[in-house]
PyMOL commands that place a pseudoatom at each C-alpha (Angstrom):
pseudoatom trace, name=CA, resn=MET, resi=1, chain=A, elem=C, hetatm=0, pos=[9.438, -37.960, -19.131]
pseudoatom trace, name=CA, resn=LYS, resi=2, chain=A, elem=C, hetatm=0, pos=[12.296, -39.244, -17.002]
pseudoatom trace, name=CA, resn=LYS, resi=3, chain=A, elem=C, hetatm=0, pos=[14.664, -36.738, -18.660]
pseudoatom trace, name=CA, resn=LYS, resi=4, chain=A, elem=C, hetatm=0, pos=[12.237, -33.916, -17.794]
pseudoatom trace, name=CA, resn=TYR, resi=5, chain=A, elem=C, hetatm=0, pos=[12.318, -34.840, -14.078]
pseudoatom trace, name=CA, resn=ILE, resi=6, chain=A, elem=C, hetatm=0, pos=[16.120, -34.986, -14.090]
pseudoatom trace, name=CA, resn=ILE, resi=7, chain=A, elem=C, hetatm=0, pos=[16.252, -31.470, -15.577]
pseudoatom trace, name=CA, resn=ILE, resi=8, chain=A, elem=C, hetatm=0, pos=[13.781, -30.172, -12.954]
pseudoatom trace, name=CA, resn=ILE, resi=9, chain=A, elem=C, hetatm=0, pos=[15.806, -31.736, -10.119]
pseudoatom trace, name=CA, resn=PHE, resi=10, chain=A, elem=C, hetatm=0, pos=[19.006, -30.268, -11.591]
pseudoatom trace, name=CA, resn=ILE, resi=11, chain=A, elem=C, hetatm=0, pos=[17.430, -26.778, -11.727]
pseudoatom trace, name=CA, resn=ILE, resi=12, chain=A, elem=C, hetatm=0, pos=[16.247, -27.094, -8.105]
pseudoatom trace, name=CA, resn=ILE, resi=13, chain=A, elem=C, hetatm=0, pos=[19.766, -28.079, -7.008]
pseudoatom trace, name=CA, resn=ILE, resi=14, chain=A, elem=C, hetatm=0, pos=[21.224, -25.027, -8.794]
pseudoatom trace, name=CA, resn=ILE, resi=15, chain=A, elem=C, hetatm=0, pos=[18.633, -22.734, -7.148]
pseudoatom trace, name=CA, resn=LEU, resi=16, chain=A, elem=C, hetatm=0, pos=[19.411, -24.165, -3.705]
pseudoatom trace, name=CA, resn=PHE, resi=17, chain=A, elem=C, hetatm=0, pos=[23.148, -23.793, -4.320]
pseudoatom trace, name=CA, resn=ILE, resi=18, chain=A, elem=C, hetatm=0, pos=[22.731, -20.130, -5.327]
pseudoatom trace, name=CA, resn=TYR, resi=19, chain=A, elem=C, hetatm=0, pos=[20.486, -19.505, -2.316]
pseudoatom trace, name=CA, resn=HIS, resi=20, chain=A, elem=C, hetatm=0, pos=[23.023, -21.058, 0.044]
pseudoatom trace, name=CA, resn=LYS, resi=21, chain=A, elem=C, hetatm=0, pos=[25.916, -19.157, -1.542]
pseudoatom trace, name=CA, resn=TYR, resi=22, chain=A, elem=C, hetatm=0, pos=[24.299, -15.738, -1.229]
pseudoatom trace, name=CA, resn=HIS, resi=23, chain=A, elem=C, hetatm=0, pos=[22.135, -16.122, 1.875]
pseudoatom trace, name=CA, resn=SER, resi=24, chain=A, elem=C, hetatm=0, pos=[24.004, -18.574, 4.110]
pseudoatom trace, name=CA, resn=ASP, resi=25, chain=A, elem=C, hetatm=0, pos=[25.515, -15.710, 6.118]
pseudoatom trace, name=CA, resn=TYR, resi=26, chain=A, elem=C, hetatm=0, pos=[22.164, -14.056, 6.901]
pseudoatom trace, name=CA, resn=MET, resi=27, chain=A, elem=C, hetatm=0, pos=[21.528, -16.107, 10.046]
pseudoatom trace, name=CA, resn=ILE, resi=28, chain=A, elem=C, hetatm=0, pos=[23.957, -18.610, 11.570]
pseudoatom trace, name=CA, resn=TYR, resi=29, chain=A, elem=C, hetatm=0, pos=[23.561, -20.432, 14.874]
pseudoatom trace, name=CA, resn=ILE, resi=30, chain=A, elem=C, hetatm=0, pos=[26.432, -22.346, 16.486]
pseudoatom trace, name=CA, resn=ASP, resi=31, chain=A, elem=C, hetatm=0, pos=[26.760, -24.219, 19.775]
pseudoatom trace, name=CA, resn=ASP, resi=32, chain=A, elem=C, hetatm=0, pos=[29.783, -24.345, 22.096]
pseudoatom trace, name=CA, resn=PHE, resi=33, chain=A, elem=C, hetatm=0, pos=[31.416, -21.108, 20.973]
pseudoatom trace, name=CA, resn=LEU, resi=34, chain=A, elem=C, hetatm=0, pos=[33.769, -20.130, 23.810]
pseudoatom trace, name=CA, resn=ASN, resi=35, chain=A, elem=C, hetatm=0, pos=[36.188, -22.473, 25.532]
pseudoatom trace, name=CA, resn=ASP, resi=36, chain=A, elem=C, hetatm=0, pos=[35.808, -23.150, 29.279]
pseudoatom trace, name=CA, resn=ASP, resi=37, chain=A, elem=C, hetatm=0, pos=[38.537, -20.711, 30.348]
pseudoatom trace, name=CA, resn=ASP, resi=38, chain=A, elem=C, hetatm=0, pos=[36.999, -17.869, 28.343]
pseudoatom trace, name=CA, resn=ILE, resi=39, chain=A, elem=C, hetatm=0, pos=[33.527, -18.603, 29.719]
pseudoatom trace, name=CA, resn=ARG, resi=40, chain=A, elem=C, hetatm=0, pos=[34.914, -18.366, 33.248]
pseudoatom trace, name=CA, resn=ASP, resi=41, chain=A, elem=C, hetatm=0, pos=[36.771, -15.120, 32.463]
pseudoatom trace, name=CA, resn=LEU, resi=42, chain=A, elem=C, hetatm=0, pos=[33.664, -13.620, 30.842]
pseudoatom trace, name=CA, resn=LYS, resi=43, chain=A, elem=C, hetatm=0, pos=[31.469, -14.474, 33.842]
pseudoatom trace, name=CA, resn=ASN, resi=44, chain=A, elem=C, hetatm=0, pos=[34.020, -12.962, 36.235]
pseudoatom trace, name=CA, resn=HIS, resi=45, chain=A, elem=C, hetatm=0, pos=[34.262, -9.812, 34.124]
pseudoatom trace, name=CA, resn=ILE, resi=46, chain=A, elem=C, hetatm=0, pos=[30.465, -9.392, 34.145]
pseudoatom trace, name=CA, resn=LYS, resi=47, chain=A, elem=C, hetatm=0, pos=[30.227, -10.131, 37.878]
pseudoatom trace, name=CA, resn=ASN, resi=48, chain=A, elem=C, hetatm=0, pos=[32.892, -7.524, 38.725]
pseudoatom trace, name=CA, resn=ASN, resi=49, chain=A, elem=C, hetatm=0, pos=[31.391, -4.896, 36.422]
pseudoatom trace, name=CA, resn=ASN, resi=50, chain=A, elem=C, hetatm=0, pos=[29.041, -2.620, 38.386]
pseudoatom trace, name=CA, resn=ASN, resi=51, chain=A, elem=C, hetatm=0, pos=[28.274, -0.272, 35.492]
pseudoatom trace, name=CA, resn=ILE, resi=52, chain=A, elem=C, hetatm=0, pos=[24.582, -1.253, 35.288]
pseudoatom trace, name=CA, resn=LYS, resi=53, chain=A, elem=C, hetatm=0, pos=[22.079, 0.790, 33.305]
pseudoatom trace, name=CA, resn=GLN, resi=54, chain=A, elem=C, hetatm=0, pos=[18.732, 0.319, 31.589]
pseudoatom trace, name=CA, resn=ASN, resi=55, chain=A, elem=C, hetatm=0, pos=[18.524, 0.617, 27.811]
pseudoatom trace, name=CA, resn=ARG, resi=56, chain=A, elem=C, hetatm=0, pos=[15.584, 1.889, 25.790]
pseudoatom trace, name=CA, resn=ASN, resi=57, chain=A, elem=C, hetatm=0, pos=[14.109, -1.631, 25.680]
pseudoatom trace, name=CA, resn=ASN, resi=58, chain=A, elem=C, hetatm=0, pos=[14.097, -1.610, 29.520]
pseudoatom trace, name=CA, resn=LEU, resi=59, chain=A, elem=C, hetatm=0, pos=[16.755, -4.326, 29.674]
pseudoatom trace, name=CA, resn=LEU, resi=60, chain=A, elem=C, hetatm=0, pos=[19.434, -4.213, 32.364]
pseudoatom trace, name=CA, resn=THR, resi=61, chain=A, elem=C, hetatm=0, pos=[22.753, -3.795, 30.582]
pseudoatom trace, name=CA, resn=LYS, resi=62, chain=A, elem=C, hetatm=0, pos=[26.474, -3.505, 31.260]
pseudoatom trace, name=CA, resn=THR, resi=63, chain=A, elem=C, hetatm=0, pos=[29.065, -2.234, 28.791]
pseudoatom trace, name=CA, resn=LEU, resi=64, chain=A, elem=C, hetatm=0, pos=[31.908, -4.750, 28.782]
pseudoatom trace, name=CA, resn=ASN, resi=65, chain=A, elem=C, hetatm=0, pos=[35.575, -3.960, 28.369]
pseudoatom trace, name=CA, resn=THR, resi=66, chain=A, elem=C, hetatm=0, pos=[36.746, -7.327, 27.130]
pseudoatom trace, name=CA, resn=ASP, resi=67, chain=A, elem=C, hetatm=0, pos=[38.347, -8.677, 23.960]
pseudoatom trace, name=CA, resn=ILE, resi=68, chain=A, elem=C, hetatm=0, pos=[37.478, -12.314, 24.665]
pseudoatom trace, name=CA, resn=PHE, resi=69, chain=A, elem=C, hetatm=0, pos=[35.306, -12.537, 21.548]
pseudoatom trace, name=CA, resn=TYR, resi=70, chain=A, elem=C, hetatm=0, pos=[37.999, -10.944, 19.398]
pseudoatom trace, name=CA, resn=LYS, resi=71, chain=A, elem=C, hetatm=0, pos=[40.742, -13.466, 20.035]
pseudoatom trace, name=CA, resn=LYS, resi=72, chain=A, elem=C, hetatm=0, pos=[42.326, -14.752, 16.848]
pseudoatom trace, name=CA, resn=GLU, resi=73, chain=A, elem=C, hetatm=0, pos=[40.699, -18.191, 17.127]
pseudoatom trace, name=CA, resn=TYR, resi=74, chain=A, elem=C, hetatm=0, pos=[37.195, -16.679, 17.299]
pseudoatom trace, name=CA, resn=ILE, resi=75, chain=A, elem=C, hetatm=0, pos=[37.833, -14.099, 14.587]
pseudoatom trace, name=CA, resn=ASN, resi=76, chain=A, elem=C, hetatm=0, pos=[39.050, -16.914, 12.320]
pseudoatom trace, name=CA, resn=LYS, resi=77, chain=A, elem=C, hetatm=0, pos=[36.024, -19.059, 13.156]
pseudoatom trace, name=CA, resn=ILE, resi=78, chain=A, elem=C, hetatm=0, pos=[33.543, -16.292, 12.318]
pseudoatom trace, name=CA, resn=SER, resi=79, chain=A, elem=C, hetatm=0, pos=[35.442, -15.361, 9.139]
pseudoatom trace, name=CA, resn=GLU, resi=80, chain=A, elem=C, hetatm=0, pos=[35.251, -18.957, 7.961]
pseudoatom trace, name=CA, resn=LEU, resi=81, chain=A, elem=C, hetatm=0, pos=[31.536, -19.215, 8.779]
pseudoatom trace, name=CA, resn=VAL, resi=82, chain=A, elem=C, hetatm=0, pos=[30.484, -16.031, 6.961]
pseudoatom trace, name=CA, resn=GLY, resi=83, chain=A, elem=C, hetatm=0, pos=[32.963, -16.354, 4.102]
pseudoatom trace, name=CA, resn=LYS, resi=84, chain=A, elem=C, hetatm=0, pos=[34.566, -12.941, 4.725]
pseudoatom trace, name=CA, resn=ASN, resi=85, chain=A, elem=C, hetatm=0, pos=[37.438, -11.656, 6.827]
pseudoatom trace, name=CA, resn=VAL, resi=86, chain=A, elem=C, hetatm=0, pos=[35.923, -9.901, 9.834]
pseudoatom trace, name=CA, resn=TYR, resi=87, chain=A, elem=C, hetatm=0, pos=[37.404, -7.675, 12.513]
pseudoatom trace, name=CA, resn=LYS, resi=88, chain=A, elem=C, hetatm=0, pos=[36.540, -6.164, 15.869]
pseudoatom trace, name=CA, resn=SER, resi=89, chain=A, elem=C, hetatm=0, pos=[33.988, -3.364, 15.759]
pseudoatom trace, name=CA, resn=TYR, resi=90, chain=A, elem=C, hetatm=0, pos=[34.359, -0.166, 17.783]
pseudoatom trace, name=CA, resn=ILE, resi=91, chain=A, elem=C, hetatm=0, pos=[30.761, -0.650, 18.927]
pseudoatom trace, name=CA, resn=PRO, resi=92, chain=A, elem=C, hetatm=0, pos=[31.072, -1.781, 22.560]
pseudoatom trace, name=CA, resn=THR, resi=93, chain=A, elem=C, hetatm=0, pos=[30.316, -5.315, 23.661]
pseudoatom trace, name=CA, resn=GLU, resi=94, chain=A, elem=C, hetatm=0, pos=[27.295, -5.336, 25.946]
pseudoatom trace, name=CA, resn=TYR, resi=95, chain=A, elem=C, hetatm=0, pos=[25.782, -7.659, 28.542]
pseudoatom trace, name=CA, resn=ARG, resi=96, chain=A, elem=C, hetatm=0, pos=[21.967, -7.799, 28.619]
pseudoatom trace, name=CA, resn=LEU, resi=97, chain=A, elem=C, hetatm=0, pos=[19.532, -9.476, 30.995]
pseudoatom trace, name=CA, resn=TYR, resi=98, chain=A, elem=C, hetatm=0, pos=[16.046, -10.519, 29.886]
pseudoatom trace, name=CA, resn=ASN, resi=99, chain=A, elem=C, hetatm=0, pos=[13.637, -10.906, 32.816]
pseudoatom trace, name=CA, resn=LYS, resi=100, chain=A, elem=C, hetatm=0, pos=[9.916, -11.696, 32.857]
pseudoatom trace, name=CA, resn=SER, resi=101, chain=A, elem=C, hetatm=0, pos=[7.832, -10.023, 30.120]
pseudoatom trace, name=CA, resn=GLN, resi=102, chain=A, elem=C, hetatm=0, pos=[10.929, -8.646, 28.398]
pseudoatom trace, name=CA, resn=GLY, resi=103, chain=A, elem=C, hetatm=0, pos=[11.663, -9.293, 24.730]
pseudoatom trace, name=CA, resn=MET, resi=104, chain=A, elem=C, hetatm=0, pos=[12.498, -7.370, 21.562]
pseudoatom trace, name=CA, resn=ASN, resi=105, chain=A, elem=C, hetatm=0, pos=[10.163, -6.326, 18.755]
pseudoatom trace, name=CA, resn=TRP, resi=106, chain=A, elem=C, hetatm=0, pos=[10.596, -7.453, 15.152]
pseudoatom trace, name=CA, resn=HIS, resi=107, chain=A, elem=C, hetatm=0, pos=[13.349, -5.525, 13.411]
pseudoatom trace, name=CA, resn=SER, resi=108, chain=A, elem=C, hetatm=0, pos=[16.162, -5.721, 10.864]
pseudoatom trace, name=CA, resn=ASP, resi=109, chain=A, elem=C, hetatm=0, pos=[19.566, -4.538, 12.103]
pseudoatom trace, name=CA, resn=VAL, resi=110, chain=A, elem=C, hetatm=0, pos=[20.608, -1.144, 10.752]
pseudoatom trace, name=CA, resn=LEU, resi=111, chain=A, elem=C, hetatm=0, pos=[23.469, -1.086, 8.263]
pseudoatom trace, name=CA, resn=LEU, resi=112, chain=A, elem=C, hetatm=0, pos=[26.167, 0.681, 10.312]
pseudoatom trace, name=CA, resn=TYR, resi=113, chain=A, elem=C, hetatm=0, pos=[29.048, -0.008, 7.905]
pseudoatom trace, name=CA, resn=GLU, resi=114, chain=A, elem=C, hetatm=0, pos=[29.369, 0.188, 4.129]
pseudoatom trace, name=CA, resn=ILE, resi=115, chain=A, elem=C, hetatm=0, pos=[29.500, -3.613, 4.063]
pseudoatom trace, name=CA, resn=PRO, resi=116, chain=A, elem=C, hetatm=0, pos=[26.925, -5.321, 6.329]
pseudoatom trace, name=CA, resn=GLN, resi=117, chain=A, elem=C, hetatm=0, pos=[28.240, -6.017, 9.806]
pseudoatom trace, name=CA, resn=TYR, resi=118, chain=A, elem=C, hetatm=0, pos=[27.456, -9.200, 11.743]
pseudoatom trace, name=CA, resn=GLU, resi=119, chain=A, elem=C, hetatm=0, pos=[25.464, -8.560, 14.908]
pseudoatom trace, name=CA, resn=CYS, resi=120, chain=A, elem=C, hetatm=0, pos=[26.003, -11.441, 17.304]
pseudoatom trace, name=CA, resn=VAL, resi=121, chain=A, elem=C, hetatm=0, pos=[24.184, -12.645, 20.385]
pseudoatom trace, name=CA, resn=TYR, resi=122, chain=A, elem=C, hetatm=0, pos=[26.167, -14.888, 22.700]
pseudoatom trace, name=CA, resn=THR, resi=123, chain=A, elem=C, hetatm=0, pos=[23.932, -16.690, 25.222]
pseudoatom trace, name=CA, resn=LEU, resi=124, chain=A, elem=C, hetatm=0, pos=[25.574, -16.816, 28.629]
pseudoatom trace, name=CA, resn=SER, resi=125, chain=A, elem=C, hetatm=0, pos=[22.678, -18.504, 30.434]
pseudoatom trace, name=CA, resn=ASN, resi=126, chain=A, elem=C, hetatm=0, pos=[19.105, -19.339, 29.540]
pseudoatom trace, name=CA, resn=ASP, resi=127, chain=A, elem=C, hetatm=0, pos=[16.464, -21.097, 31.616]
pseudoatom trace, name=CA, resn=SER, resi=128, chain=A, elem=C, hetatm=0, pos=[13.670, -19.076, 30.031]
pseudoatom trace, name=CA, resn=ASP, resi=129, chain=A, elem=C, hetatm=0, pos=[10.960, -20.027, 27.544]
pseudoatom trace, name=CA, resn=SER, resi=130, chain=A, elem=C, hetatm=0, pos=[11.927, -17.131, 25.265]
pseudoatom trace, name=CA, resn=THR, resi=131, chain=A, elem=C, hetatm=0, pos=[12.882, -17.831, 21.660]
pseudoatom trace, name=CA, resn=THR, resi=132, chain=A, elem=C, hetatm=0, pos=[14.598, -15.796, 18.973]
pseudoatom trace, name=CA, resn=ASP, resi=133, chain=A, elem=C, hetatm=0, pos=[12.386, -15.761, 15.882]
pseudoatom trace, name=CA, resn=TYR, resi=134, chain=A, elem=C, hetatm=0, pos=[13.249, -14.813, 12.316]
pseudoatom trace, name=CA, resn=ILE, resi=135, chain=A, elem=C, hetatm=0, pos=[11.718, -14.862, 8.842]
pseudoatom trace, name=CA, resn=ASP, resi=136, chain=A, elem=C, hetatm=0, pos=[13.914, -16.103, 6.000]
pseudoatom trace, name=CA, resn=HIS, resi=137, chain=A, elem=C, hetatm=0, pos=[13.957, -15.201, 2.275]
pseudoatom trace, name=CA, resn=TRP, resi=138, chain=A, elem=C, hetatm=0, pos=[11.218, -17.735, 1.556]
pseudoatom trace, name=CA, resn=GLY, resi=139, chain=A, elem=C, hetatm=0, pos=[8.935, -16.199, 4.180]
pseudoatom trace, name=CA, resn=PHE, resi=140, chain=A, elem=C, hetatm=0, pos=[9.317, -19.154, 6.561]
pseudoatom trace, name=CA, resn=HIS, resi=141, chain=A, elem=C, hetatm=0, pos=[9.103, -18.364, 10.275]
pseudoatom trace, name=CA, resn=HIS, resi=142, chain=A, elem=C, hetatm=0, pos=[11.823, -19.955, 12.442]
pseudoatom trace, name=CA, resn=LYS, resi=143, chain=A, elem=C, hetatm=0, pos=[12.048, -20.228, 16.251]
pseudoatom trace, name=CA, resn=VAL, resi=144, chain=A, elem=C, hetatm=0, pos=[15.360, -20.837, 18.022]
pseudoatom trace, name=CA, resn=TRP, resi=145, chain=A, elem=C, hetatm=0, pos=[15.816, -21.450, 21.741]
pseudoatom trace, name=CA, resn=THR, resi=146, chain=A, elem=C, hetatm=0, pos=[19.414, -20.348, 22.261]
pseudoatom trace, name=CA, resn=LYS, resi=147, chain=A, elem=C, hetatm=0, pos=[21.529, -22.642, 24.411]
pseudoatom trace, name=CA, resn=PRO, resi=148, chain=A, elem=C, hetatm=0, pos=[24.128, -21.381, 26.906]
pseudoatom trace, name=CA, resn=ASN, resi=149, chain=A, elem=C, hetatm=0, pos=[27.483, -20.882, 25.146]
pseudoatom trace, name=CA, resn=SER, resi=150, chain=A, elem=C, hetatm=0, pos=[25.815, -20.578, 21.737]
pseudoatom trace, name=CA, resn=LEU, resi=151, chain=A, elem=C, hetatm=0, pos=[26.324, -17.738, 19.279]
pseudoatom trace, name=CA, resn=MET, resi=152, chain=A, elem=C, hetatm=0, pos=[23.675, -16.443, 16.892]
pseudoatom trace, name=CA, resn=ILE, resi=153, chain=A, elem=C, hetatm=0, pos=[25.079, -14.415, 13.998]
pseudoatom trace, name=CA, resn=VAL, resi=154, chain=A, elem=C, hetatm=0, pos=[22.731, -12.037, 12.169]
pseudoatom trace, name=CA, resn=ARG, resi=155, chain=A, elem=C, hetatm=0, pos=[23.798, -10.133, 9.063]
pseudoatom trace, name=CA, resn=ALA, resi=156, chain=A, elem=C, hetatm=0, pos=[22.759, -6.473, 9.211]
pseudoatom trace, name=CA, resn=ASP, resi=157, chain=A, elem=C, hetatm=0, pos=[20.083, -5.250, 6.803]
pseudoatom trace, name=CA, resn=GLY, resi=158, chain=A, elem=C, hetatm=0, pos=[18.989, -8.869, 6.483]
pseudoatom trace, name=CA, resn=TYR, resi=159, chain=A, elem=C, hetatm=0, pos=[16.298, -11.039, 8.033]
pseudoatom trace, name=CA, resn=LEU, resi=160, chain=A, elem=C, hetatm=0, pos=[13.541, -9.627, 10.196]
pseudoatom trace, name=CA, resn=HIS, resi=161, chain=A, elem=C, hetatm=0, pos=[13.980, -11.032, 13.684]
pseudoatom trace, name=CA, resn=GLY, resi=162, chain=A, elem=C, hetatm=0, pos=[12.819, -10.532, 17.249]
pseudoatom trace, name=CA, resn=VAL, resi=163, chain=A, elem=C, hetatm=0, pos=[12.904, -12.006, 20.743]
pseudoatom trace, name=CA, resn=ASN, resi=164, chain=A, elem=C, hetatm=0, pos=[9.744, -13.403, 22.328]
pseudoatom trace, name=CA, resn=PRO, resi=165, chain=A, elem=C, hetatm=0, pos=[9.042, -12.098, 25.850]
pseudoatom trace, name=CA, resn=VAL, resi=166, chain=A, elem=C, hetatm=0, pos=[10.151, -14.189, 28.812]
pseudoatom trace, name=CA, resn=ASN, resi=167, chain=A, elem=C, hetatm=0, pos=[7.263, -15.856, 30.680]
pseudoatom trace, name=CA, resn=LYS, resi=168, chain=A, elem=C, hetatm=0, pos=[9.449, -17.799, 33.093]
pseudoatom trace, name=CA, resn=GLY, resi=169, chain=A, elem=C, hetatm=0, pos=[13.131, -17.904, 33.997]
pseudoatom trace, name=CA, resn=LYS, resi=170, chain=A, elem=C, hetatm=0, pos=[15.687, -15.453, 32.651]
pseudoatom trace, name=CA, resn=ARG, resi=171, chain=A, elem=C, hetatm=0, pos=[18.064, -15.113, 29.735]
pseudoatom trace, name=CA, resn=GLU, resi=172, chain=A, elem=C, hetatm=0, pos=[21.540, -13.537, 29.891]
pseudoatom trace, name=CA, resn=ILE, resi=173, chain=A, elem=C, hetatm=0, pos=[23.230, -12.565, 26.655]
pseudoatom trace, name=CA, resn=VAL, resi=174, chain=A, elem=C, hetatm=0, pos=[26.232, -10.663, 25.372]
pseudoatom trace, name=CA, resn=LYS, resi=175, chain=A, elem=C, hetatm=0, pos=[25.737, -8.559, 22.237]
pseudoatom trace, name=CA, resn=LEU, resi=176, chain=A, elem=C, hetatm=0, pos=[28.726, -7.852, 20.015]
pseudoatom trace, name=CA, resn=ILE, resi=177, chain=A, elem=C, hetatm=0, pos=[29.609, -6.990, 16.437]
pseudoatom trace, name=CA, resn=TYR, resi=178, chain=A, elem=C, hetatm=0, pos=[32.079, -8.305, 13.882]
pseudoatom trace, name=CA, resn=THR, resi=179, chain=A, elem=C, hetatm=0, pos=[32.628, -6.176, 10.785]
pseudoatom trace, name=CA, resn=PRO, resi=180, chain=A, elem=C, hetatm=0, pos=[34.278, -6.832, 7.390]
pseudoatom trace, name=CA, resn=THR, resi=181, chain=A, elem=C, hetatm=0, pos=[35.201, -3.124, 7.051]
pseudoatom trace, name=CA, resn=ASP, resi=182, chain=A, elem=C, hetatm=0, pos=[35.958, -0.049, 9.149]
pseudoatom trace, name=CA, resn=LYS, resi=183, chain=A, elem=C, hetatm=0, pos=[34.141, 2.238, 6.681]
pseudoatom trace, name=CA, resn=ILE, resi=184, chain=A, elem=C, hetatm=0, pos=[31.079, 3.655, 8.401]
pseudoatom trace, name=CA, resn=ASN, resi=185, chain=A, elem=C, hetatm=0, pos=[27.826, 3.948, 6.484]
pseudoatom trace, name=CA, resn=LYS, resi=186, chain=A, elem=C, hetatm=0, pos=[27.407, 7.733, 6.412]
pseudoatom trace, name=CA, resn=ARG, resi=187, chain=A, elem=C, hetatm=0, pos=[23.677, 7.444, 5.707]
pseudoatom trace, name=CA, resn=ASN, resi=188, chain=A, elem=C, hetatm=0, pos=[23.258, 5.878, 9.157]
pseudoatom trace, name=CA, resn=ILE, resi=189, chain=A, elem=C, hetatm=0, pos=[25.867, 7.910, 11.047]
pseudoatom trace, name=CA, resn=ASN, resi=190, chain=A, elem=C, hetatm=0, pos=[23.365, 8.835, 13.794]
pseudoatom trace, name=CA, resn=ALA, resi=191, chain=A, elem=C, hetatm=0, pos=[22.544, 5.176, 14.406]
pseudoatom trace, name=CA, resn=TYR, resi=192, chain=A, elem=C, hetatm=0, pos=[26.285, 4.378, 14.445]
pseudoatom trace, name=CA, resn=ASN, resi=193, chain=A, elem=C, hetatm=0, pos=[26.976, 7.091, 17.037]
pseudoatom trace, name=CA, resn=MET, resi=194, chain=A, elem=C, hetatm=0, pos=[24.096, 5.873, 19.192]
pseudoatom trace, name=CA, resn=ALA, resi=195, chain=A, elem=C, hetatm=0, pos=[25.465, 2.317, 19.075]
pseudoatom trace, name=CA, resn=LEU, resi=196, chain=A, elem=C, hetatm=0, pos=[28.960, 3.643, 19.845]
pseudoatom trace, name=CA, resn=ASN, resi=197, chain=A, elem=C, hetatm=0, pos=[27.554, 5.264, 22.988]
pseudoatom trace, name=CA, resn=GLY, resi=198, chain=A, elem=C, hetatm=0, pos=[25.620, 2.154, 23.986]
pseudoatom trace, name=CA, resn=ASP, resi=199, chain=A, elem=C, hetatm=0, pos=[22.219, 3.707, 23.205]
pseudoatom trace, name=CA, resn=THR, resi=200, chain=A, elem=C, hetatm=0, pos=[20.628, 0.702, 21.493]
for i in range(1, 200): cmd.bond("trace and resi %d" % i, "trace and resi %d" % (i + 1))
show_as sticks, trace
zoom trace
């Protein structure tokens, strides 16, 4: 009987190992991503950028012309976390502001490249009650309140996720993409071109 339990435990460990190996890059959340100097530079860049528009989710946005997130130290950090070498995407980095009643419906990120890209949300500030929710492979529902200077990494064509509407406060984020390849997924070329033009 004891031997039977040991075998069962061993099988469970193997299953968990396989799950972690193949799904650990689907959703990653890390605190304290940027250093203090880069946070200051990012805030100044956003403040001095007057190119404000409203996207199709009615969020105020600004297209950013900064490579802060693509410095070697951050590229290396992301590559290590996801287990693949990643590079800067041509999709522009974008600032977004979530005000009262604004959120984002459940969705899975479109596969823009031949190998899934990593769509990232960097939280600049957050005094809201809004959470980012996602459903994992087991069907479990997770809620994450994203701290300032945190980065949430979501693998494209992966978990369903969404952002709960803000009831109080506001949430400022920067959306950016890391990609393991420059080969565009031709089946989703229209979606790629829309993202390239900031129409997301």
